[in-house]
C-alpha positions as CSV (number, residue, x, y, z in Angstrom):
1,M,12.7,29.7,34.8
2,M,10.5,27.7,32.5
3,I,9.4,30.8,30.6
4,L,13.0,32.0,30.3
5,S,14.0,28.6,29.0
6,L,11.3,28.6,26.4
7,L,12.2,32.1,25.3
8,L,15.9,31.2,24.9
9,S,14.9,28.1,23.0
10,A,12.7,30.1,20.6
11,C,15.5,32.7,20.1
12,G,17.9,29.9,19.4
13,S,15.6,28.4,16.9
14,S,15.0,31.7,15.2
15,Q,18.8,32.4,15.1
16,K,19.4,29.0,13.6
17,K,16.8,29.7,10.8
18,Q,18.5,33.0,10.1
19,E,21.9,31.3,9.9
20,D,20.4,28.8,7.5
21,A,19.1,31.6,5.4
22,V,22.4,33.4,5.4
23,T,24.2,30.1,4.5
24,S,22.0,29.6,1.5
25,S,22.1,33.1,0.2
26,S,25.3,34.9,1.1
27,D,27.6,32.8,-1.1
28,P,26.3,31.0,-4.2
29,N,29.2,28.5,-4.0
30,K,28.2,27.4,-0.5
31,P,25.7,24.6,-0.2
32,T,22.1,25.5,0.7
33,T,21.3,24.1,4.2
34,L,18.0,22.1,4.3
35,T,16.6,21.2,7.7
36,V,14.6,18.0,7.2
37,F,12.3,16.2,9.6
38,A,12.2,12.5,8.7
39,P,11.8,9.1,10.4
40,Q,14.9,7.1,11.2
41,N,13.9,4.0,9.2
42,V,15.0,0.6,10.4
43,G,18.2,-0.4,8.6
44,I,19.5,3.1,8.0
45,E,22.0,3.7,10.8
46,N,22.6,7.4,10.4
47,L,21.3,9.8,7.8
48,D,24.1,12.3,8.6
49,V,26.8,9.9,7.3
50,N,24.6,7.8,5.0
51,K,26.2,7.2,1.6
52,L,23.2,8.3,-0.4
53,S,22.8,11.4,1.7
54,K,26.4,12.4,0.9
55,Y,26.0,11.6,-2.8
56,I,22.9,13.9,-3.0
57,E,24.6,16.7,-1.0
58,E,27.5,16.7,-3.5
59,K,25.3,16.4,-6.6
60,L,22.8,19.1,-5.6
61,N,25.1,21.4,-3.6
62,I,23.0,21.1,-0.5
63,K,23.7,20.4,3.2
64,F,21.3,18.3,5.1
65,N,20.5,19.2,8.7
66,W,18.5,16.1,9.7
67,N,16.0,16.1,12.5
68,T,15.0,12.4,12.9
69,V,13.0,10.3,15.4
70,P,12.4,6.6,15.4
71,D,9.8,5.5,12.9
72,A,7.3,4.5,15.6
73,A,7.4,7.9,17.2
74,F,7.4,9.9,13.9
75,S,3.7,10.5,13.5
76,D,3.1,11.8,17.0
77,K,6.2,14.1,16.8
78,K,5.0,15.4,13.4
79,L,1.7,16.4,14.9
80,L,3.3,18.1,17.8
81,L,5.6,20.1,15.5
82,L,2.8,21.2,13.3
83,A,0.7,22.2,16.3
84,S,3.5,24.2,17.8
85,G,4.5,26.0,14.6
86,D,8.1,25.0,15.2
87,Y,8.6,22.7,12.2
88,P,11.5,22.7,9.7
89,A,11.7,23.7,6.1
90,V,11.1,20.2,4.8
91,I,9.1,17.1,6.0
92,M,9.8,13.8,4.4
93,N,7.8,10.6,4.7
94,A,5.2,13.1,5.9
95,G,2.1,10.9,5.7
96,I,-0.2,13.9,5.2
97,S,-3.8,13.1,4.3
98,K,-5.6,14.9,1.5
99,A,-7.7,16.8,4.1
100,D,-4.6,17.9,6.1
101,Q,-2.9,19.0,2.9
102,I,-5.8,21.4,2.3
103,K,-5.9,22.4,6.0
104,Y,-2.2,23.2,6.4
105,G,-1.9,24.6,2.9
106,Q,-4.7,27.1,3.4
107,Q,-3.3,28.0,6.8
108,G,-0.1,28.8,5.0
109,A,2.1,26.2,6.8
110,F,2.6,24.2,3.6
111,L,3.7,26.1,0.5
112,P,2.0,25.7,-2.9
113,L,4.5,23.9,-5.1
114,N,2.9,24.6,-8.5
115,D,5.4,27.3,-9.6
116,L,8.4,25.6,-8.1
117,I,7.5,22.4,-10.0
118,D,7.0,24.3,-13.2
119,Q,10.3,26.1,-13.0
120,Y,12.7,23.6,-11.3
121,A,11.2,20.1,-11.4
122,P,11.1,18.7,-15.0
123,N,10.8,15.1,-13.8
124,I,7.8,15.8,-11.6
125,K,6.2,18.0,-14.3
126,K,6.6,15.3,-16.9
127,A,5.1,12.7,-14.6
128,M,2.0,14.9,-14.0
129,E,1.5,14.8,-17.8
130,S,2.1,11.1,-18.3
131,V,0.8,9.3,-15.2
132,S,-3.0,9.3,-15.7
133,Y,-4.0,9.4,-12.1
134,L,-1.3,11.7,-10.7
135,K,-2.9,15.1,-11.0
136,Q,-6.0,13.9,-9.2
137,G,-3.9,12.7,-6.3
138,M,-1.8,15.9,-6.1
139,V,-3.9,18.9,-7.0
140,A,-6.2,20.1,-4.3
141,P,-9.6,21.5,-5.2
142,D,-8.3,25.1,-4.9
143,G,-5.8,24.2,-7.7
144,N,-2.7,24.1,-5.5
145,I,-0.2,21.3,-4.9
146,Y,0.7,21.3,-1.2
147,A,2.5,18.0,-1.0
148,L,4.2,15.4,-3.2
149,P,3.2,11.8,-2.9
150,K,5.5,8.8,-3.0
151,L,4.6,7.5,-6.5
152,N,5.2,3.8,-5.9
153,E,3.6,1.7,-8.5
154,C,3.6,-2.0,-7.9
155,L,1.5,-4.4,-10.1
156,H,1.0,-6.9,-7.3
157,C,0.0,-4.1,-4.9
158,T,-2.7,-3.0,-7.5
159,Y,-4.2,-6.5,-7.3
160,G,-3.7,-7.3,-3.6
161,Q,-7.0,-9.1,-2.9
162,R,-5.7,-12.6,-3.7
163,M,-6.3,-16.3,-2.9
164,W,-3.5,-18.9,-2.8
165,I,-4.2,-22.6,-3.3
166,N,-2.2,-25.8,-2.9
167,T,-1.6,-26.9,-6.5
168,E,0.1,-30.1,-5.3
169,W,-3.2,-31.1,-3.8
170,L,-5.0,-30.2,-7.0
171,K,-2.7,-32.5,-8.9
172,K,-3.0,-35.4,-6.5
173,L,-6.8,-35.3,-6.6
174,G,-7.0,-34.8,-10.3
175,L,-8.5,-31.4,-10.0
176,T,-7.9,-28.3,-12.1
177,M,-7.6,-24.7,-11.0
178,P,-11.2,-23.5,-10.0
179,T,-12.7,-20.7,-12.2
180,T,-16.1,-20.3,-10.6
181,T,-17.5,-20.2,-7.1
182,D,-19.1,-23.6,-7.7
183,E,-15.8,-25.1,-8.8
184,F,-14.0,-23.5,-5.8
185,Y,-16.7,-25.1,-3.5
186,N,-16.1,-28.5,-5.1
187,V,-12.3,-28.2,-4.7
188,L,-12.6,-27.3,-1.0
189,K,-15.0,-30.2,-0.5
190,A,-12.4,-32.6,-2.1
191,F,-9.7,-31.1,0.1
192,K,-11.8,-31.9,3.2
193,E,-12.9,-35.4,2.2
194,K,-10.2,-37.0,0.1
195,D,-7.1,-36.8,2.3
196,P,-4.8,-34.9,-0.1
197,N,-1.9,-34.8,2.4
198,G,-2.0,-38.6,2.5
199,N,-1.6,-39.1,6.2
200,G,-4.8,-41.0,6.7
201,K,-6.3,-38.4,8.9
202,A,-9.1,-35.9,8.3
203,D,-6.9,-33.0,9.4
204,E,-7.0,-30.9,6.3
205,V,-8.2,-27.3,6.5
206,P,-9.7,-26.5,3.1
207,F,-9.6,-22.7,3.4
208,T,-8.2,-20.3,6.1
209,T,-7.4,-16.7,6.6
210,S,-7.4,-14.1,9.4
211,T,-8.4,-10.5,9.9
212,S,-5.3,-9.5,11.7
213,D,-4.3,-5.8,11.3
214,N,-0.7,-6.8,10.6
215,V,-1.4,-9.0,7.6
216,W,-2.3,-7.7,4.1
217,G,-5.3,-8.9,2.3
218,G,-6.9,-11.1,5.0
219,G,-10.6,-11.7,5.5
220,V,-13.1,-14.2,4.2
221,D,-14.8,-11.7,1.9
222,T,-11.7,-9.9,0.5
223,F,-11.3,-12.2,-2.5
224,L,-14.5,-14.2,-2.6
225,M,-17.0,-11.4,-2.4
226,N,-15.7,-10.0,-5.7
227,A,-17.6,-12.9,-7.5
228,F,-20.8,-11.2,-6.3
229,I,-20.2,-7.5,-6.0
230,Y,-17.1,-5.2,-5.9
231,D,-15.6,-5.4,-2.4
232,N,-13.1,-2.8,-1.4
233,S,-12.7,-3.8,2.2
234,S,-11.0,-0.5,3.2
235,D,-14.1,1.6,2.7
236,Y,-16.6,-0.7,0.9
237,L,-17.3,2.0,-1.7
238,S,-17.9,1.4,-5.4
239,V,-19.3,3.4,-8.3
240,K,-22.2,2.5,-10.5
241,D,-23.3,4.8,-13.3
242,G,-21.6,7.7,-11.6
243,K,-23.3,7.1,-8.3
244,V,-21.4,6.2,-5.1
245,V,-22.6,2.8,-3.7
246,F,-21.9,1.1,-0.4
247,S,-21.5,-2.5,-1.4
248,P,-22.4,-4.2,2.0
249,A,-25.9,-2.6,1.7
250,Q,-26.7,-4.2,-1.7
251,P,-28.6,-7.3,-2.5
252,E,-25.5,-8.8,-4.2
253,W,-23.7,-8.7,-0.8
254,K,-26.5,-10.8,0.7
255,E,-25.9,-13.4,-2.1
256,G,-22.2,-13.4,-1.3
257,L,-22.9,-13.9,2.4
258,K,-25.0,-17.0,1.5
259,Y,-22.1,-18.5,-0.3
260,L,-19.7,-17.8,2.6
261,R,-22.2,-19.2,5.0
262,K,-22.3,-22.4,3.0
263,L,-18.5,-22.8,3.1
264,F,-18.5,-22.2,6.9
265,A,-21.5,-24.4,7.7
266,E,-20.0,-27.4,5.8
267,G,-16.6,-27.1,7.4
268,L,-14.9,-25.9,4.3
269,M,-13.8,-22.7,6.0
270,D,-11.6,-22.7,9.1
271,K,-13.7,-22.1,12.2
272,G,-11.1,-19.6,13.5
273,V,-11.2,-17.2,10.5
274,F,-12.8,-14.4,12.6
275,T,-10.9,-14.8,15.8
276,Q,-7.4,-16.0,15.0
277,N,-4.4,-13.9,14.3
278,N,-1.8,-14.5,11.6
279,D,0.5,-16.4,13.9
280,A,-2.2,-19.1,14.3
281,V,-2.5,-19.4,10.5
282,K,1.3,-19.7,10.2
283,Q,1.4,-22.4,12.9
284,M,-1.3,-24.3,11.2
285,A,0.2,-24.1,7.7
286,N,3.7,-25.1,8.8
287,K,2.8,-28.4,10.6
288,P,4.9,-31.4,9.4
289,D,2.0,-32.7,7.4
290,A,0.6,-30.0,5.0
291,D,-2.8,-29.0,6.4
292,V,-3.9,-26.0,4.5
293,G,-5.6,-26.0,1.1
294,A,-6.2,-22.4,0.4
295,V,-5.2,-19.1,2.1
296,G,-6.9,-15.8,1.6
297,Y,-4.0,-13.4,1.8
298,A,-2.2,-11.0,-0.5
299,L,1.2,-12.6,0.1
300,I,2.0,-16.3,0.5
301,S,5.0,-15.0,2.5
302,S,2.6,-14.1,5.3
303,V,2.2,-17.8,5.8
304,F,5.5,-19.5,4.7
305,D,9.2,-18.5,4.5
306,V,9.8,-18.0,0.8
307,N,13.2,-19.5,0.3
308,D,14.8,-22.8,-0.9
309,A,15.4,-23.9,2.7
310,H,11.7,-23.9,3.3
311,P,10.2,-25.1,0.0
312,R,6.5,-25.6,1.0
313,H,5.6,-22.2,-0.4
314,K,6.3,-23.6,-3.8
315,D,3.2,-25.8,-3.6
316,Y,1.0,-22.7,-3.8
317,D,-0.2,-20.5,-6.7
318,V,-2.9,-17.8,-6.9
319,V,-6.5,-18.5,-7.8
320,P,-7.5,-16.1,-10.5
321,P,-10.8,-14.1,-9.9
322,L,-13.7,-16.5,-9.7
323,K,-16.9,-16.1,-11.7
324,G,-20.0,-15.9,-9.5
325,P,-23.5,-17.3,-10.3
326,D,-24.6,-14.1,-12.0
327,G,-21.4,-13.8,-14.1
328,V,-19.6,-11.2,-11.8
329,Q,-15.9,-11.7,-11.9
330,L,-13.9,-8.9,-10.5
331,A,-10.3,-8.3,-9.3
332,G,-9.8,-6.0,-6.3
333,Y,-8.1,-2.9,-7.7
334,S,-6.1,-0.3,-5.9
335,V,-4.1,2.5,-7.6
336,G,-3.3,6.1,-6.7
337,A,-0.7,8.5,-5.6
338,G,-1.5,8.2,-1.9
339,D,-0.9,10.6,0.9
340,G,1.5,13.5,0.7
341,Q,5.1,12.4,1.6
342,F,7.2,15.5,0.8
343,V,6.3,18.9,2.1
344,I,8.0,22.3,1.9
345,T,6.9,24.6,4.7
346,N,6.7,28.3,5.1
347,K,9.9,28.1,7.2
348,A,11.9,27.7,4.0
349,T,13.6,30.7,2.4
350,K,13.3,31.1,-1.4
351,E,16.8,29.5,-1.9
352,Q,15.7,26.6,0.3
353,Q,12.5,26.2,-1.5
354,I,14.3,25.9,-4.8
355,A,16.9,23.4,-3.3
356,A,14.1,21.3,-1.8
357,V,12.1,21.0,-5.0
358,K,15.3,20.1,-6.9
359,L,15.9,17.4,-4.3
360,A,12.4,16.1,-4.8
361,D,12.9,16.2,-8.6
362,F,16.1,14.2,-8.3
363,L,14.3,11.6,-6.2
364,W,11.7,11.4,-9.0
365,S,14.3,10.7,-11.6
366,E,15.0,7.1,-12.6
367,E,18.5,7.4,-11.2
368,G,17.2,8.7,-7.9
369,T,14.4,6.1,-7.6
370,V,16.7,3.2,-8.4
371,M,19.3,4.4,-5.9
372,Q,16.7,4.9,-3.2
373,S,15.3,1.4,-3.7
374,W,18.4,-0.7,-4.6
375,G,21.4,1.4,-3.6
376,F,24.5,2.1,-5.6
377,E,25.5,0.5,-8.9
378,G,27.9,-2.4,-8.2
379,E,26.6,-2.8,-4.7
380,G,22.8,-3.4,-4.9
381,W,22.4,-3.6,-8.6
382,K,24.2,-3.6,-11.9
383,K,23.4,-3.0,-15.5
384,A,22.0,-6.0,-17.3
385,D,23.8,-7.8,-20.0
386,S,22.5,-7.5,-23.5
387,S,21.3,-11.1,-23.5
388,Q,19.2,-10.8,-20.4
389,K,15.4,-10.3,-20.5
390,D,13.2,-8.2,-18.2
391,Y,9.7,-9.1,-16.8
392,N,8.1,-8.5,-20.2
393,G,10.6,-10.4,-22.2
394,E,12.3,-7.3,-23.5
395,P,16.0,-6.4,-23.1
396,A,16.6,-5.8,-19.3
397,K,18.2,-2.6,-18.0
398,Y,19.1,-3.6,-14.4
399,E,19.8,-6.7,-12.4
400,V,19.7,-7.1,-8.6
401,I,23.1,-8.2,-7.2
402,A,22.4,-11.5,-5.5
403,K,24.6,-10.9,-2.5
404,A,22.6,-7.7,-1.6
405,A,19.3,-9.4,-1.9
406,S,17.2,-10.9,0.9
407,D,15.1,-14.0,0.6
408,N,12.2,-11.8,-0.5
409,G,14.2,-10.3,-3.3
410,E,14.7,-6.9,-1.7
411,T,18.1,-5.3,-1.2
412,K,19.0,-4.4,2.3
413,P,18.8,-0.7,3.2
414,D,22.3,-0.5,4.8
415,D,23.7,2.6,3.2
416,Y,20.9,4.2,1.1
417,W,17.4,5.6,1.8
418,W,15.1,2.7,1.2
419,Q,12.3,4.9,-0.4
420,L,12.5,7.7,2.0
421,G,10.5,10.8,1.3
422,T,9.3,10.8,-2.3
423,M,10.0,9.1,-5.6
424,Q,8.6,8.0,-8.9
425,M,8.7,4.2,-8.9
426,L,6.8,3.2,-12.0
427,N,5.9,-0.3,-13.0
428,S,8.1,0.3,-16.0
429,V,11.1,0.6,-13.7
430,R,10.3,-2.5,-11.6
431,E,9.7,-4.5,-14.8
432,S,12.9,-3.4,-16.4
433,F,14.9,-5.6,-14.0
434,V,16.1,-9.1,-15.1
435,A,13.4,-11.7,-14.7
436,P,14.7,-14.6,-12.6
437,A,14.9,-17.9,-14.4
438,D,13.0,-19.6,-11.5
439,P,10.1,-17.5,-10.2
440,L,10.0,-19.7,-7.1
441,G,13.7,-19.5,-6.3
442,N,15.6,-17.4,-3.8
443,G,15.5,-13.7,-4.6
444,A,12.6,-14.0,-7.1
445,F,9.6,-13.3,-4.9
446,E,8.7,-9.9,-6.5
447,Y,8.8,-11.4,-9.9
448,R,6.6,-14.3,-8.7
449,L,4.1,-11.7,-7.3
450,W,4.2,-9.8,-10.6
451,L,3.3,-13.0,-12.5
452,A,0.5,-13.6,-10.0
453,A,-0.9,-10.1,-10.6
454,K,-0.9,-10.6,-14.3
455,K,-3.5,-13.3,-13.8
456,Y,-5.8,-10.7,-12.0
457,E,-5.2,-7.8,-14.4
458,P,-7.8,-8.9,-17.1
459,F,-10.5,-8.8,-14.4
460,A,-10.0,-5.2,-13.2
461,K,-12.8,-2.7,-13.8
462,P,-11.4,0.7,-12.6
463,E,-14.7,2.3,-13.5
464,V,-16.4,0.6,-10.5
465,V,-13.7,1.6,-8.1
466,Y,-14.1,4.8,-6.0
467,P,-10.9,6.8,-6.6
468,S,-8.8,6.5,-3.5
469,D,-7.1,9.8,-4.2
470,T,-10.2,12.0,-4.1
471,F,-9.8,15.1,-1.9
472,V,-12.4,15.4,0.8
473,D,-13.3,18.8,2.2
474,P,-11.4,19.3,5.5
475,T,-14.7,20.3,7.1
476,D,-16.0,16.8,6.3
477,A,-12.8,14.9,7.0
478,L,-13.3,14.2,10.8
479,T,-16.9,13.2,10.2
480,I,-15.9,10.8,7.4
481,A,-13.1,9.3,9.5
482,Q,-15.5,8.6,12.4
483,M,-18.3,7.3,10.2
484,Q,-16.0,5.1,8.2
485,K,-14.7,3.4,11.4
486,T,-18.3,2.9,12.7
487,L,-19.6,1.6,9.4
488,S,-16.6,-0.7,8.9
489,D,-17.0,-2.2,12.4
490,Y,-20.7,-2.7,11.8
491,V,-20.1,-4.5,8.5
492,K,-17.4,-6.7,9.8
493,S,-19.4,-7.6,12.9
494,N,-22.4,-8.6,10.9
495,L,-20.3,-10.4,8.3
496,A,-19.0,-12.7,11.0
497,Q,-22.4,-13.2,12.5
498,F,-24.1,-14.0,9.2
499,V,-21.3,-16.4,8.1
500,T,-21.1,-18.3,11.4
501,G,-24.9,-18.5,11.6
502,N,-25.3,-16.4,14.7
503,K,-27.6,-14.3,12.5
504,D,-30.0,-15.7,9.9
505,L,-29.8,-14.1,6.5
506,D,-33.5,-14.5,5.8
507,K,-34.7,-13.3,9.1
508,D,-32.2,-10.6,10.0
509,W,-31.2,-9.0,6.7
510,D,-33.8,-6.3,6.9
511,S,-32.8,-5.2,10.4
512,Y,-29.2,-5.3,9.3
513,L,-30.1,-2.8,6.5
514,A,-32.1,-0.7,8.9
515,G,-29.0,-0.3,11.1
516,F,-27.3,1.7,8.4
517,K,-29.8,4.5,8.8
518,G,-28.8,5.0,12.4
519,L,-25.1,5.0,11.3
520,Q,-25.9,7.9,8.9
521,L,-24.9,5.9,5.8
522,E,-26.8,8.4,3.5
523,Q,-24.7,11.3,4.8
524,Y,-21.5,9.3,4.4
525,L,-22.3,8.5,0.8
526,A,-23.4,12.1,0.1
527,I,-20.0,13.5,1.2
528,Y,-18.2,11.0,-1.0
529,Q,-20.6,11.8,-3.9
530,K,-19.9,15.5,-3.5
531,S,-16.1,14.9,-3.4
532,L,-16.3,12.6,-6.5
533,K,-17.7,15.5,-8.6
534,K,-14.9,17.9,-7.7
């Protein structure tokens, strides 16, 4: 019975594909049916009746046949479909790594998109010529494009390794914004000793953070280590004179650890930084008397509500990159196309392939990108008045409609796609919106983050950053994934032990370095060096 059921199911699936093909080719006036596997994002009630879905169907003469699962189950279901071979013509929000793009592309499951883009996708083709890093993130070593990324530029995302400081405390104590590691130390010492919250108690926490997985930009080293050596805490790689370097194995890392140890030993760093979660940080920061001087997070919204009803967030501003004792002053830098998010599979007929790439190209247009992210004109956004200025002080193109904006300045994804699948969100699009008059007011949070990022931009050195979009050979991908996790755990464990004093930097540093040999660091770097040259 089970075998018969499977056979009938397979026949039904095959018949459905044939019907789709007939629908797309028998009558040119009939819409081309596209079966699409996608996550059911929170806030989008039903993609079948979604207003943007209907708009795109009419505009492109297609008919969506949605196959959706809840976002939390999407990744597992995707892997099952790919393993079974029973996947649809298009996968959106695919989250396909560089290695898997090569793997499934060379197996024939993912179609090469080069010719389709060249013939039917002028927006994507133009972007590949004008966006400097895009080709590296899209074109596999064999020359084929097997997946389209979600090109989502965001200046504050580029510079996400930030520190926020209580500027009201600075003013009260007659201090200025610190510019060096020594000045930052002196500010924290003043926060600890001079009662900046004025309650007569020694209850101030000069600096706090956490390493929770659910908070962006946390960790004691994420911002501060960049005053000693480039610290990309996702893989700890950097590049020096064309050679791939592992920062935690360098002498400069040791000097950074000495500084962090000093902060911890003198009570200038929260004792819970290595053990607490973000909820603990929020609870501490939101006490009736302000307790926290500096927070090492990408977003101040990870600590405070950012609206006028909860104004404490307005007391904080970012600390620009600090200069270390040897003159190092770097901003954490992250840019790239990212994983593949839009895939056309070998289940698609020729007509469906053309329709699918035209869909992707529309989503890469400015119209499609704005509609994906802010909805429809007159509902989520409107055209700016001629007198209104954008982020750069130029005439603005768009303005977010206040009634459709949340406290964080993002429109609510009720009846559009909320960046589903693929798009071309350039900084130039984000920056073309009206700049709010009050960067700290309701609905102005993205502009506030943009202003913060502008303070980090002058300290970026992309040449020291290992390109995040480098394709790794599929035969090395599993090895790299395993080694990266092991190395990262080793670095973080030793970071905590050195900073808290459980290990001595003078006595235990050499054995710490020796531990990398057993973790095959040389092989790890050799793979990345090989990939860098491709």
